[in-house]
N, C-alpha and C positions, 0 to 999 in steps of 0.2 A: 854819613851815610853806611860805609863801607868798613867802618869801624863796629856798627851796629847789625851790621851783616856777620860780620867775625865773632862776633859775639856770640850772636842768635845759632851759629853752627856750634860753635866749641860747648852751650848750654846743650843742644842737642846731643852730642857725641858724649857729652855727660850723665842724660838723662837716661841716653840707650847702653850706657854700661851700667850704670846701677841696676834699671831693669835686667839686664843679664845676667849681673852679680844676682841678683832676688830670686830669677828663675833655677840657678845652677843650686843655690842652698836650697830654695822647695823643689827639687826632684831629687835631693840626695837623701839614700834610705835610712831611716830614724826606725833604732832597736824600741822594741818596743820593751815598757819595763811589766814586770810579775807583781801583779797585786796580789797581796795574800788575801785567802780566798776562805770563808768557814764552809763546812761543808753545811748542808741544809739536810732538815729532817730527812726527806725522801733518801738524799743520797747515803743518809748516816745509815738508814734503815736497811735500806741496799748492802750497804760493804758490811754491816753488821752478818748478814743472811749470808753473803760470800764467805767473810771470817766462819762463820759457823759450819759451810759447807768444806769450808779448807781444813777447818781441825778435826771435822769427822774426817773425812777424805784420811786424812794423817796420820789418824788414828787406828785407820783400818789399815791402811800402809804398813804401819808399824808393827801391829800387832801380825799380819800376814807375815812380815820378816821373820820376826823372832818365831813362833812357829814353824816356819820350816826350816829353821837352823836347829827344831830339837828332834830328837831320831825317834824315827818311827810316824813320824806325821805326813814327811813330803810335801807336795806342791800344798796350798792353800789359800782361798779366798774367803775374806771377814765381809759382812756388812752388820753396820751398827744403826742401831734406831735410835735419834735422842730426845730428849723433852726441851721442849722449847730452844732458844739460842742464847747465846755465848751472852754476860752482861758483863759489861763495862760501868766500874762504877766510877762518878767524875769526883775531882776536888771541887768544892765550891767556898766562896769566901762570904760570907753571912749569904747571903741570896744571888751572890753572882760567880758564874764558873768561871773557873782559874782556867787560863790559855798558855798554850807554850807555842812554838814556832819548831817547824821541822826543817829538813836541811833548806827548803828550796823558799822558805819565809811563810808558808801557810800557818794561818794559827789553825793549832788544834788544841782541842780539850784536855786538860792533866788527866792522866788516870792513877786515881789510888789501888785500883784490885780490880781483877776480871775472874770472873765465874763461867767454867764452860758447863754445857750443856750436861745435865744428868742421863748418863746410858741407862737405857727400857729394855732394850735386850740386844743377842748378840745372835748370828747367825753364822758359823764356820761349816765350809764346804773343805775337806783335806782328804789325800792320799789313804791318809792310814785310818779315815772315818768309820771303820767295820770294827776296831780292836778296842774292846773298853777300857783296856789300862791308858790308851792314847785318848781316848775321849772325857776319863776323866782327869787325865794333865791337863786338855784343853782347858775343862771347864772351871778347875782348878787357878789356871792362870788368868783366865779372863774376870773371876769373880777378885782374883786379888788386887788388877788393875784398874778395872771397873767397878767395883762394888755392886756387881751384879748378881745375884740368888740363880742358884742351879738352875731352877725350872725357867729361866729366863734365858738362858744361853741350850741353843739344838745343834747340836754337831751332828754332819751327815756324812755321808761317802763321795769322794767325788769318782766321777766317771773316766 
């Protein structure tokens, strides 16, 4: 009888130790694995709009910087109006889209080329915007950069 009671104590002790070990393992933090995600149509659309705005803003800023370096222009501000959005042409294998993985492991469509939006008009406000020679130089620069006709470029004097 005493032998049976001694074994019961040992079994209870082993069970308690195993339960404690199980609770300890369950309480340890677990690192979540990143699951590769494909961009949904909505996210892709908003991302394209964001990229288009970024492209437009980048072009405005670059044109401002270039114009400000030209003698007689002075400080300048530029506004571009664009048609449509940036188009990304995706590689397809027969009917399925070809994907690549980015640095984070996310699947993204493989792009064969990008088309930027067409610039429809440009407004430039510059300190030297009252000088006809400066106006003509600004118009020619915009025509060369964006293939915009002269009547779609407006140069004005800054206050």
